[in-house]
mmCIF file of the N, C-alpha and C atoms, coordinates in Angstrom:
data_MODEL
# 
_entry.id   MODEL 
# 
loop_
_atom_site.group_PDB 
_atom_site.id 
_atom_site.type_symbol 
_atom_site.label_atom_id 
_atom_site.label_alt_id 
_atom_site.label_comp_id 
_atom_site.label_asym_id 
_atom_site.label_entity_id 
_atom_site.label_seq_id 
_atom_site.pdbx_PDB_ins_code 
_atom_site.Cartn_x 
_atom_site.Cartn_y 
_atom_site.Cartn_z 
_atom_site.occupancy 
_atom_site.B_iso_or_equiv 
_atom_site.pdbx_formal_charge 
_atom_site.auth_seq_id 
_atom_site.auth_comp_id 
_atom_site.auth_asym_id 
_atom_site.auth_atom_id 
_atom_site.pdbx_PDB_model_num 
ATOM 1   N N  . MET A 1 1  ? 1.265  -35.507 10.053 1.00 0.00 ? 1  MET A N  1 
ATOM 2   C CA . MET A 1 1  ? 1.617  -34.860 8.814  1.00 0.00 ? 1  MET A CA 1 
ATOM 3   C C  . MET A 1 1  ? 3.033  -33.988 9.018  1.00 0.00 ? 1  MET A C  1 
ATOM 4   N N  . LYS A 1 2  ? 3.244  -33.582 10.318 1.00 0.00 ? 2  LYS A N  1 
ATOM 5   C CA . LYS A 1 2  ? 4.468  -32.904 10.466 1.00 0.00 ? 2  LYS A CA 1 
ATOM 6   C C  . LYS A 1 2  ? 5.565  -33.818 10.768 1.00 0.00 ? 2  LYS A C  1 
ATOM 7   N N  . THR A 1 3  ? 5.064  -34.992 11.473 1.00 0.00 ? 3  THR A N  1 
ATOM 8   C CA . THR A 1 3  ? 6.200  -36.022 11.889 1.00 0.00 ? 3  THR A CA 1 
ATOM 9   C C  . THR A 1 3  ? 6.566  -36.727 10.547 1.00 0.00 ? 3  THR A C  1 
ATOM 10  N N  . THR A 1 4  ? 5.769  -36.946 9.570  1.00 0.00 ? 4  THR A N  1 
ATOM 11  C CA . THR A 1 4  ? 6.240  -37.452 8.340  1.00 0.00 ? 4  THR A CA 1 
ATOM 12  C C  . THR A 1 4  ? 7.168  -36.726 7.588  1.00 0.00 ? 4  THR A C  1 
ATOM 13  N N  . ILE A 1 5  ? 6.886  -35.207 7.647  1.00 0.00 ? 5  ILE A N  1 
ATOM 14  C CA . ILE A 1 5  ? 7.753  -34.413 6.874  1.00 0.00 ? 5  ILE A CA 1 
ATOM 15  C C  . ILE A 1 5  ? 9.099  -34.228 7.759  1.00 0.00 ? 5  ILE A C  1 
ATOM 16  N N  . LYS A 1 6  ? 8.900  -34.234 8.895  1.00 0.00 ? 6  LYS A N  1 
ATOM 17  C CA . LYS A 1 6  ? 10.455 -34.322 9.667  1.00 0.00 ? 6  LYS A CA 1 
ATOM 18  C C  . LYS A 1 6  ? 11.117 -35.378 9.460  1.00 0.00 ? 6  LYS A C  1 
ATOM 19  N N  . SER A 1 7  ? 10.533 -36.590 9.339  1.00 0.00 ? 7  SER A N  1 
ATOM 20  C CA . SER A 1 7  ? 11.323 -37.816 9.180  1.00 0.00 ? 7  SER A CA 1 
ATOM 21  C C  . SER A 1 7  ? 11.889 -37.876 7.658  1.00 0.00 ? 7  SER A C  1 
ATOM 22  N N  . ILE A 1 8  ? 11.111 -37.216 6.664  1.00 0.00 ? 8  ILE A N  1 
ATOM 23  C CA . ILE A 1 8  ? 11.634 -37.159 5.408  1.00 0.00 ? 8  ILE A CA 1 
ATOM 24  C C  . ILE A 1 8  ? 12.914 -36.188 5.233  1.00 0.00 ? 8  ILE A C  1 
ATOM 25  N N  . VAL A 1 9  ? 12.596 -35.106 6.058  1.00 0.00 ? 9  VAL A N  1 
ATOM 26  C CA . VAL A 1 9  ? 13.686 -34.007 5.988  1.00 0.00 ? 9  VAL A CA 1 
ATOM 27  C C  . VAL A 1 9  ? 14.990 -34.755 6.561  1.00 0.00 ? 9  VAL A C  1 
ATOM 28  N N  . LEU A 1 10 ? 14.724 -35.279 7.758  1.00 0.00 ? 10 LEU A N  1 
ATOM 29  C CA . LEU A 1 10 ? 15.885 -35.951 8.491  1.00 0.00 ? 10 LEU A CA 1 
ATOM 30  C C  . LEU A 1 10 ? 16.588 -37.024 7.630  1.00 0.00 ? 10 LEU A C  1 
ATOM 31  N N  . THR A 1 11 ? 15.912 -37.691 6.930  1.00 0.00 ? 11 THR A N  1 
ATOM 32  C CA . THR A 1 11 ? 16.436 -38.819 6.173  1.00 0.00 ? 11 THR A CA 1 
ATOM 33  C C  . THR A 1 11 ? 17.286 -38.257 4.965  1.00 0.00 ? 11 THR A C  1 
ATOM 34  N N  . LEU A 1 12 ? 16.598 -37.124 4.365  1.00 0.00 ? 12 LEU A N  1 
ATOM 35  C CA . LEU A 1 12 ? 17.380 -36.483 3.211  1.00 0.00 ? 12 LEU A CA 1 
ATOM 36  C C  . LEU A 1 12 ? 18.586 -35.710 3.789  1.00 0.00 ? 12 LEU A C  1 
ATOM 37  N N  . PHE A 1 13 ? 18.563 -35.191 4.995  1.00 0.00 ? 13 PHE A N  1 
ATOM 38  C CA . PHE A 1 13 ? 19.756 -34.636 5.674  1.00 0.00 ? 13 PHE A CA 1 
ATOM 39  C C  . PHE A 1 13 ? 20.813 -35.660 5.862  1.00 0.00 ? 13 PHE A C  1 
ATOM 40  N N  . LEU A 1 14 ? 20.584 -36.771 6.360  1.00 0.00 ? 14 LEU A N  1 
ATOM 41  C CA . LEU A 1 14 ? 21.597 -37.785 6.572  1.00 0.00 ? 14 LEU A CA 1 
ATOM 42  C C  . LEU A 1 14 ? 22.121 -38.044 5.264  1.00 0.00 ? 14 LEU A C  1 
ATOM 43  N N  . LEU A 1 15 ? 21.327 -38.391 4.366  1.00 0.00 ? 15 LEU A N  1 
ATOM 44  C CA . LEU A 1 15 ? 21.822 -39.005 3.033  1.00 0.00 ? 15 LEU A CA 1 
ATOM 45  C C  . LEU A 1 15 ? 22.789 -37.770 2.434  1.00 0.00 ? 15 LEU A C  1 
ATOM 46  N N  . SER A 1 16 ? 22.505 -36.790 2.513  1.00 0.00 ? 16 SER A N  1 
ATOM 47  C CA . SER A 1 16 ? 23.167 -35.561 1.806  1.00 0.00 ? 16 SER A CA 1 
ATOM 48  C C  . SER A 1 16 ? 24.347 -35.090 2.728  1.00 0.00 ? 16 SER A C  1 
ATOM 49  N N  . SER A 1 17 ? 24.417 -35.448 3.829  1.00 0.00 ? 17 SER A N  1 
ATOM 50  C CA . SER A 1 17 ? 25.560 -35.239 4.822  1.00 0.00 ? 17 SER A CA 1 
ATOM 51  C C  . SER A 1 17 ? 26.577 -36.414 4.828  1.00 0.00 ? 17 SER A C  1 
ATOM 52  N N  . SER A 1 18 ? 26.054 -37.464 4.073  1.00 0.00 ? 18 SER A N  1 
ATOM 53  C CA . SER A 1 18 ? 26.977 -38.651 4.181  1.00 0.00 ? 18 SER A CA 1 
ATOM 54  C C  . SER A 1 18 ? 28.332 -38.355 3.147  1.00 0.00 ? 18 SER A C  1 
ATOM 55  N N  . LEU A 1 19 ? 28.355 -37.370 2.383  1.00 0.00 ? 19 LEU A N  1 
ATOM 56  C CA . LEU A 1 19 ? 29.539 -37.105 1.541  1.00 0.00 ? 19 LEU A CA 1 
ATOM 57  C C  . LEU A 1 19 ? 30.504 -36.104 2.155  1.00 0.00 ? 19 LEU A C  1 
ATOM 58  N N  . ILE A 1 20 ? 30.248 -35.828 3.382  1.00 0.00 ? 20 ILE A N  1 
ATOM 59  C CA . ILE A 1 20 ? 31.132 -34.846 4.129  1.00 0.00 ? 20 ILE A CA 1 
ATOM 60  C C  . ILE A 1 20 ? 32.248 -35.722 4.946  1.00 0.00 ? 20 ILE A C  1 
ATOM 61  N N  . PHE A 1 21 ? 33.397 -35.171 4.578  1.00 0.00 ? 21 PHE A N  1 
ATOM 62  C CA . PHE A 1 21 ? 34.750 -35.870 5.286  1.00 0.00 ? 21 PHE A CA 1 
ATOM 63  C C  . PHE A 1 21 ? 35.209 -34.736 6.183  1.00 0.00 ? 21 PHE A C  1 
ATOM 64  N N  . ALA A 1 22 ? 35.820 -35.329 7.286  1.00 0.00 ? 22 ALA A N  1 
ATOM 65  C CA . ALA A 1 22 ? 36.568 -34.585 8.243  1.00 0.00 ? 22 ALA A CA 1 
ATOM 66  C C  . ALA A 1 22 ? 37.831 -34.033 7.653  1.00 0.00 ? 22 ALA A C  1 
ATOM 67  N N  . GLU A 1 23 ? 38.487 -34.724 6.887  1.00 0.00 ? 23 GLU A N  1 
ATOM 68  C CA . GLU A 1 23 ? 39.610 -34.339 6.289  1.00 0.00 ? 23 GLU A CA 1 
ATOM 69  C C  . GLU A 1 23 ? 39.625 -34.625 4.820  1.00 0.00 ? 23 GLU A C  1 
ATOM 70  N N  . ASP A 1 24 ? 40.459 -34.013 4.054  1.00 0.00 ? 24 ASP A N  1 
ATOM 71  C CA . ASP A 1 24 ? 40.600 -34.168 2.587  1.00 0.00 ? 24 ASP A CA 1 
ATOM 72  C C  . ASP A 1 24 ? 41.274 -35.351 2.386  1.00 0.00 ? 24 ASP A C  1 
ATOM 73  N N  . PRO A 1 25 ? 40.624 -36.449 1.813  1.00 0.00 ? 25 PRO A N  1 
ATOM 74  C CA . PRO A 1 25 ? 41.541 -37.556 1.457  1.00 0.00 ? 25 PRO A CA 1 
ATOM 75  C C  . PRO A 1 25 ? 42.792 -37.647 0.538  1.00 0.00 ? 25 PRO A C  1 
ATOM 76  N N  . LEU A 1 26 ? 42.726 -36.659 -0.271 1.00 0.00 ? 26 LEU A N  1 
ATOM 77  C CA . LEU A 1 26 ? 43.754 -36.404 -1.158 1.00 0.00 ? 26 LEU A CA 1 
ATOM 78  C C  . LEU A 1 26 ? 44.960 -35.709 -0.614 1.00 0.00 ? 26 LEU A C  1 
ATOM 79  N N  . ASP A 1 27 ? 44.715 -34.768 0.450  1.00 0.00 ? 27 ASP A N  1 
ATOM 80  C CA . ASP A 1 27 ? 45.739 -34.051 0.975  1.00 0.00 ? 27 ASP A CA 1 
ATOM 81  C C  . ASP A 1 27 ? 45.630 -34.139 2.489  1.00 0.00 ? 27 ASP A C  1 
ATOM 82  N N  . PRO A 1 28 ? 46.023 -35.298 3.183  1.00 0.00 ? 28 PRO A N  1 
ATOM 83  C CA . PRO A 1 28 ? 45.892 -35.549 4.407  1.00 0.00 ? 28 PRO A CA 1 
ATOM 84  C C  . PRO A 1 28 ? 46.777 -34.628 5.459  1.00 0.00 ? 28 PRO A C  1 
ATOM 85  N N  . GLY A 1 29 ? 47.701 -33.926 5.057  1.00 0.00 ? 29 GLY A N  1 
ATOM 86  C CA . GLY A 1 29 ? 48.463 -32.988 5.719  1.00 0.00 ? 29 GLY A CA 1 
ATOM 87  C C  . GLY A 1 29 ? 49.477 -33.781 6.596  1.00 0.00 ? 29 GLY A C  1 
ATOM 88  N N  . THR A 1 30 ? 49.711 -33.487 7.802  1.00 0.00 ? 30 THR A N  1 
ATOM 89  C CA . THR A 1 30 ? 50.692 -34.298 8.617  1.00 0.00 ? 30 THR A CA 1 
ATOM 90  C C  . THR A 1 30 ? 50.282 -35.519 9.182  1.00 0.00 ? 30 THR A C  1 
ATOM 91  N N  . ASP A 1 31 ? 48.831 -35.663 9.217  1.00 0.00 ? 31 ASP A N  1 
ATOM 92  C CA . ASP A 1 31 ? 48.407 -36.934 9.910  1.00 0.00 ? 31 ASP A CA 1 
ATOM 93  C C  . ASP A 1 31 ? 47.793 -37.836 8.684  1.00 0.00 ? 31 ASP A C  1 
ATOM 94  N N  . PRO A 1 32 ? 48.318 -38.878 8.195  1.00 0.00 ? 32 PRO A N  1 
ATOM 95  C CA . PRO A 1 32 ? 47.971 -39.648 7.143  1.00 0.00 ? 32 PRO A CA 1 
ATOM 96  C C  . PRO A 1 32 ? 46.723 -40.476 7.352  1.00 0.00 ? 32 PRO A C  1 
ATOM 97  N N  . GLY A 1 33 ? 46.270 -40.486 8.513  1.00 0.00 ? 33 GLY A N  1 
ATOM 98  C CA . GLY A 1 33 ? 45.055 -41.420 8.904  1.00 0.00 ? 33 GLY A CA 1 
ATOM 99  C C  . GLY A 1 33 ? 43.779 -40.584 8.677  1.00 0.00 ? 33 GLY A C  1 
ATOM 100 N N  . ILE A 1 34 ? 42.870 -41.448 8.791  1.00 0.00 ? 34 ILE A N  1 
ATOM 101 C CA . ILE A 1 34 ? 41.480 -41.082 8.425  1.00 0.00 ? 34 ILE A CA 1 
ATOM 102 C C  . ILE A 1 34 ? 40.731 -40.514 9.854  1.00 0.00 ? 34 ILE A C  1 
ATOM 103 N N  . ALA A 1 35 ? 40.051 -39.393 9.668  1.00 0.00 ? 35 ALA A N  1 
ATOM 104 C CA . ALA A 1 35 ? 39.519 -39.039 10.927 1.00 0.00 ? 35 ALA A CA 1 
ATOM 105 C C  . ALA A 1 35 ? 38.488 -40.036 11.326 1.00 0.00 ? 35 ALA A C  1 
ATOM 106 N N  . PRO A 1 36 ? 38.181 -40.104 12.619 1.00 0.00 ? 36 PRO A N  1 
ATOM 107 C CA . PRO A 1 36 ? 37.142 -40.768 13.103 1.00 0.00 ? 36 PRO A CA 1 
ATOM 108 C C  . PRO A 1 36 ? 35.676 -40.875 12.444 1.00 0.00 ? 36 PRO A C  1 
ATOM 109 N N  . ILE A 1 37 ? 35.306 -39.542 12.196 1.00 0.00 ? 37 ILE A N  1 
ATOM 110 C CA . ILE A 1 37 ? 34.034 -39.255 11.544 1.00 0.00 ? 37 ILE A CA 1 
ATOM 111 C C  . ILE A 1 37 ? 33.716 -40.244 10.359 1.00 0.00 ? 37 ILE A C  1 
ATOM 112 N N  . ASN A 1 38 ? 34.744 -40.518 9.655  1.00 0.00 ? 38 ASN A N  1 
ATOM 113 C CA . ASN A 1 38 ? 34.640 -41.436 8.422  1.00 0.00 ? 38 ASN A CA 1 
ATOM 114 C C  . ASN A 1 38 ? 34.172 -42.655 8.772  1.00 0.00 ? 38 ASN A C  1 
ATOM 115 N N  . ASP A 1 39 ? 34.519 -43.236 9.752  1.00 0.00 ? 39 ASP A N  1 
ATOM 116 C CA . ASP A 1 39 ? 34.138 -44.540 10.278 1.00 0.00 ? 39 ASP A CA 1 
ATOM 117 C C  . ASP A 1 39 ? 32.738 -44.803 10.459 1.00 0.00 ? 39 ASP A C  1 
ATOM 118 N N  . TYR A 1 40 ? 32.223 -43.741 10.735 1.00 0.00 ? 40 TYR A N  1 
ATOM 119 C CA . TYR A 1 40 ? 30.527 -43.834 11.122 1.00 0.00 ? 40 TYR A CA 1 
ATOM 120 C C  . TYR A 1 40 ? 29.658 -43.489 10.179 1.00 0.00 ? 40 TYR A C  1 
ATOM 121 N N  . ILE A 1 41 ? 30.061 -43.075 8.822  1.00 0.00 ? 41 ILE A N  1 
ATOM 122 C CA . ILE A 1 41 ? 29.210 -42.536 8.043  1.00 0.00 ? 41 ILE A CA 1 
ATOM 123 C C  . ILE A 1 41 ? 28.133 -43.637 7.574  1.00 0.00 ? 41 ILE A C  1 
ATOM 124 N N  . LEU A 1 42 ? 28.623 -44.802 7.168  1.00 0.00 ? 42 LEU A N  1 
ATOM 125 C CA . LEU A 1 42 ? 27.487 -45.959 6.820  1.00 0.00 ? 42 LEU A CA 1 
ATOM 126 C C  . LEU A 1 42 ? 26.712 -46.312 8.071  1.00 0.00 ? 42 LEU A C  1 
ATOM 127 N N  . PRO A 1 43 ? 27.128 -46.620 9.348  1.00 0.00 ? 43 PRO A N  1 
ATOM 128 C CA . PRO A 1 43 ? 26.128 -46.774 10.256 1.00 0.00 ? 43 PRO A CA 1 
ATOM 129 C C  . PRO A 1 43 ? 25.202 -45.752 10.503 1.00 0.00 ? 43 PRO A C  1 
ATOM 130 N N  . MET A 1 44 ? 25.562 -44.387 10.392 1.00 0.00 ? 44 MET A N  1 
ATOM 131 C CA . MET A 1 44 ? 24.638 -43.349 10.589 1.00 0.00 ? 44 MET A CA 1 
ATOM 132 C C  . MET A 1 44 ? 23.460 -43.332 9.346  1.00 0.00 ? 44 MET A C  1 
ATOM 133 N N  . ILE A 1 45 ? 24.075 -43.667 8.196  1.00 0.00 ? 45 ILE A N  1 
ATOM 134 C CA . ILE A 1 45 ? 23.054 -43.516 7.059  1.00 0.00 ? 45 ILE A CA 1 
ATOM 135 C C  . ILE A 1 45 ? 21.975 -44.867 7.274  1.00 0.00 ? 45 ILE A C  1 
ATOM 136 N N  . VAL A 1 46 ? 22.392 -46.050 7.661  1.00 0.00 ? 46 VAL A N  1 
ATOM 137 C CA . VAL A 1 46 ? 21.688 -47.109 7.953  1.00 0.00 ? 46 VAL A CA 1 
ATOM 138 C C  . VAL A 1 46 ? 20.719 -46.727 9.215  1.00 0.00 ? 46 VAL A C  1 
ATOM 139 N N  . LEU A 1 47 ? 21.172 -46.461 10.165 1.00 0.00 ? 47 LEU A N  1 
ATOM 140 C CA . LEU A 1 47 ? 20.413 -45.990 11.383 1.00 0.00 ? 47 LEU A CA 1 
ATOM 141 C C  . LEU A 1 47 ? 19.340 -44.912 10.974 1.00 0.00 ? 47 LEU A C  1 
ATOM 142 N N  . GLY A 1 48 ? 19.538 -43.881 10.062 1.00 0.00 ? 48 GLY A N  1 
ATOM 143 C CA . GLY A 1 48 ? 18.682 -43.151 9.853  1.00 0.00 ? 48 GLY A CA 1 
ATOM 144 C C  . GLY A 1 48 ? 17.677 -43.571 8.868  1.00 0.00 ? 48 GLY A C  1 
ATOM 145 N N  . ILE A 1 49 ? 17.779 -44.458 7.954  1.00 0.00 ? 49 ILE A N  1 
ATOM 146 C CA . ILE A 1 49 ? 16.920 -45.147 7.168  1.00 0.00 ? 49 ILE A CA 1 
ATOM 147 C C  . ILE A 1 49 ? 15.921 -45.867 7.986  1.00 0.00 ? 49 ILE A C  1 
ATOM 148 N N  . VAL A 1 50 ? 16.474 -46.866 8.905  1.00 0.00 ? 50 VAL A N  1 
ATOM 149 C CA . VAL A 1 50 ? 15.812 -47.646 9.646  1.00 0.00 ? 50 VAL A CA 1 
ATOM 150 C C  . VAL A 1 50 ? 14.810 -46.852 10.860 1.00 0.00 ? 50 VAL A C  1 
ATOM 151 N N  . LEU A 1 51 ? 15.319 -45.675 11.179 1.00 0.00 ? 51 LEU A N  1 
ATOM 152 C CA . LEU A 1 51 ? 14.602 -44.955 11.998 1.00 0.00 ? 51 LEU A CA 1 
ATOM 153 C C  . LEU A 1 51 ? 13.500 -44.144 11.398 1.00 0.00 ? 51 LEU A C  1 
ATOM 154 N N  . SER A 1 52 ? 13.773 -43.879 10.171 1.00 0.00 ? 52 SER A N  1 
ATOM 155 C CA . SER A 1 52 ? 12.718 -43.243 9.438  1.00 0.00 ? 52 SER A CA 1 
ATOM 156 C C  . SER A 1 52 ? 11.546 -44.184 9.068  1.00 0.00 ? 52 SER A C  1 
ATOM 157 N N  . PHE A 1 53 ? 11.920 -45.340 8.670  1.00 0.00 ? 53 PHE A N  1 
ATOM 158 C CA . PHE A 1 53 ? 10.937 -46.421 8.289  1.00 0.00 ? 53 PHE A CA 1 
ATOM 159 C C  . PHE A 1 53 ? 10.014 -46.844 9.720  1.00 0.00 ? 53 PHE A C  1 
ATOM 160 N N  . TYR A 1 54 ? 10.829 -46.905 10.702 1.00 0.00 ? 54 TYR A N  1 
ATOM 161 C CA . TYR A 1 54 ? 10.115 -47.228 12.038 1.00 0.00 ? 54 TYR A CA 1 
ATOM 162 C C  . TYR A 1 54 ? 9.191  -46.222 12.315 1.00 0.00 ? 54 TYR A C  1 
ATOM 163 N N  . LEU A 1 55 ? 9.587  -44.858 12.279 1.00 0.00 ? 55 LEU A N  1 
ATOM 164 C CA . LEU A 1 55 ? 8.707  -43.822 12.649 1.00 0.00 ? 55 LEU A CA 1 
ATOM 165 C C  . LEU A 1 55 ? 7.465  -43.573 11.752 1.00 0.00 ? 55 LEU A C  1 
ATOM 166 N N  . ILE A 1 56 ? 7.712  -43.823 10.315 1.00 0.00 ? 56 ILE A N  1 
ATOM 167 C CA . ILE A 1 56 ? 6.600  -43.974 9.337  1.00 0.00 ? 56 ILE A CA 1 
ATOM 168 C C  . ILE A 1 56 ? 5.559  -44.976 9.719  1.00 0.00 ? 56 ILE A C  1 
ATOM 169 N N  . LYS A 1 57 ? 6.159  -46.192 9.969  1.00 0.00 ? 57 LYS A N  1 
ATOM 170 C CA . LYS A 1 57 ? 5.270  -47.321 10.265 1.00 0.00 ? 57 LYS A CA 1 
ATOM 171 C C  . LYS A 1 57 ? 4.487  -47.215 11.429 1.00 0.00 ? 57 LYS A C  1 
ATOM 172 N N  . LYS A 1 58 ? 5.039  -46.660 12.586 1.00 0.00 ? 58 LYS A N  1 
ATOM 173 C CA . LYS A 1 58 ? 4.515  -46.416 13.732 1.00 0.00 ? 58 LYS A CA 1 
ATOM 174 C C  . LYS A 1 58 ? 3.312  -45.375 13.610 1.00 0.00 ? 58 LYS A C  1 
ATOM 175 N N  . LYS A 1 59 ? 3.545  -44.380 12.799 1.00 0.00 ? 59 LYS A N  1 
ATOM 176 C CA . LYS A 1 59 ? 2.706  -43.351 12.693 1.00 0.00 ? 59 LYS A CA 1 
ATOM 177 C C  . LYS A 1 59 ? 1.356  -43.989 11.853 1.00 0.00 ? 59 LYS A C  1 
ATOM 178 N N  . LYS A 1 60 ? 1.554  -44.940 10.987 1.00 0.00 ? 60 LYS A N  1 
ATOM 179 C CA . LYS A 1 60 ? 0.458  -45.324 10.253 1.00 0.00 ? 60 LYS A CA 1 
ATOM 180 C C  . LYS A 1 60 ? -0.279 -46.398 11.121 1.00 0.00 ? 60 LYS A C  1 
ATOM 181 N N  . THR A 1 61 ? 0.377  -47.092 12.063 1.00 0.00 ? 61 THR A N  1 
ATOM 182 C CA . THR A 1 61 ? -0.662 -47.954 12.816 1.00 0.00 ? 61 THR A CA 1 
ATOM 183 C C  . THR A 1 61 ? -1.217 -47.211 13.996 1.00 0.00 ? 61 THR A C  1 
ATOM 184 N N  . ALA A 1 62 ? -0.686 -45.932 14.288 1.00 0.00 ? 62 ALA A N  1 
ATOM 185 C CA . ALA A 1 62 ? -1.309 -45.319 15.458 1.00 0.00 ? 62 ALA A CA 1 
ATOM 186 C C  . ALA A 1 62 ? -2.492 -44.475 14.942 1.00 0.00 ? 62 ALA A C  1 
# 
């Protein structure tokens, strides 16, 4: 039960933090480039979802 709740909370955390940007895209300041953290948002979301499904599936079979 605790593992399932932890997995759900982790998934919600990853989805809610996907809107966080390292820099303001409308006012980039002196560096007009995008910060590297923005490049890894989608892979982190996909990895979180896959990991949560894996952990829930593993919990049901064990």
